[in-house]
Residue, then its C-alpha position, 0 to 999 in steps of 0.5 A: x820144344x828144345x830147351x836152351x841150356x846155355x846163353x852167352x851173356x858175356x863176350x864169347x871166347x874164341x875157339x881157334x880153327x873154326x869158321x871164316x873168322x876164328x877169333x869170332x867163333x863162339x857158342x851162343x846157345x846150346x839147344x837140347x830136346x828132352x827127348x835126346x838121351x844122346x841119340x843119333x836119331x835127332x837132328x837140330x835145324x836152324x832158320x831165320x836171320x843169318x841162319x847158315x851164314x852168320x849162325x850155324x847149328x851143329x845138327x848133332x849137338x844143337x850148339x849154335x855158333x856165331x861164325x863172324x863178329x857181331x856188330x850192333x852198328x850193322x844189326x842190333x838183333x837176330x831172330x832165329x828158330x831152332x827145331x829138333x827133327x827125326x834124322x831119318x824122316x825130317x819129321x818134327x819131334x817138338x814144336x820149333x823154338x824161336x829166340x832173339x839174339x840181341x847184340x850189345x854195343x861196345x865202344x869199337x869206334x873212336x869218337x869223332x869231333x869234326x867241327x872242333x875245337x869245342x869249349x864248354x864249362x860245367x858247374x862244379x857239383x853238377x847233377x848227373x844228366x844235367x844239360x851242359 
């Protein structure tokens, strides 16, 4: 089974020059099989939500990249399956690995108060979570 060796937990840094949105290109996960001592006989394949469009895999290295900026308001998670196969025969070398990419939310939309103005008071020393 391919071993995930790196998982992005922070926002990805950009790698200019790749993909339709160079500012969004980042490595999410690097997959490597225990059978891969750097051999060119192994090919990594990817399937699932957004495979080949939003997410692409380098078939030689197993690096999975996001090709566009992910937005939680569009989709909160993606389920992908990766597998190491023999490059010549396409026969699986190990069982497929399924993983879920959960998109974290950031404050990318300014708040809108459409029926304002609003007026409220909060008692001094109010507890966290108190309804106002």
